[in-house]
N, C-alpha and C positions, 0 to 999 in steps of 0.2 A: 245522302251521307259524304261529303269529300272527305280527302284527306285529312286533311284538316280537322274538321270536325271531329275523325276517327283517332285521331293521335289527341284532340284534348278529352277525349271521353276514357279512353284508356289512362292517361294521364291521370285522370280521378282519382280510376279504383287502388285499392289496398296493395301495399305495394306486395303480397304476395300472389294477388292476379296479375300482376302487371310484369311480374318476375314468368307468369306463366304464361304472358302473352309474347312479351320478347325470345324469350324458349321455344315456341309454336313458327315466329315467324322468323326463328335463324334455322332451324330445324326446315321452312319448305325453302332454304336456298340452300343450306346442304344439310342434306338427305344423309340422318345414321345408318350406316350400311354393318356394321360388324359388331360382334356379342361383345364387342367390350365396353361400345357406349350405354350398352343397358344396365352389362354390371354399374357401370361408376354410377347412372342414376339411381343404379337398387343400392349401391353405399350412399348415395348422397340424400336418398332418404330413409334410408339407417341412421344417417347422421342426425339428420334435425330429429328423428322421433327420441332420439336419443337428448339432443340437444333441451328436447321440449317436457321430457318426460324428465329431466333433472338426473338422467343417468351418470352426465357427463356435465364438465362444467367450460365454458365459453371464458377462450382468453382471450384481453383485448388485445385486435392489432397491432396496438401502440406497444403494449407489452411484447410481441414476435420481434416485431421488429429490431426490438433493444436487443434484442438477445441475440437475433443475425446477426447483427449491426458490429455487437459486441465482439461475438466472434471470429466476425472478418478480420478487427484491426486485430489482432494477437499477431 
């Protein structure tokens, strides 16, 4: 399999699997060394679980940026 074929196959994966591929590739370039990286990964997993379970409600990005810009303009 050449690089183009590998990329084409990776792009056809579902978004969550593509994110795992990207994360794995980036980690291979910049090996995480600190306990902080592990804590952030655990926090991200917890937040994703909270979203999926419905315990928290996602806020659309446009709403977040509108709030930020509104505060900065004051």
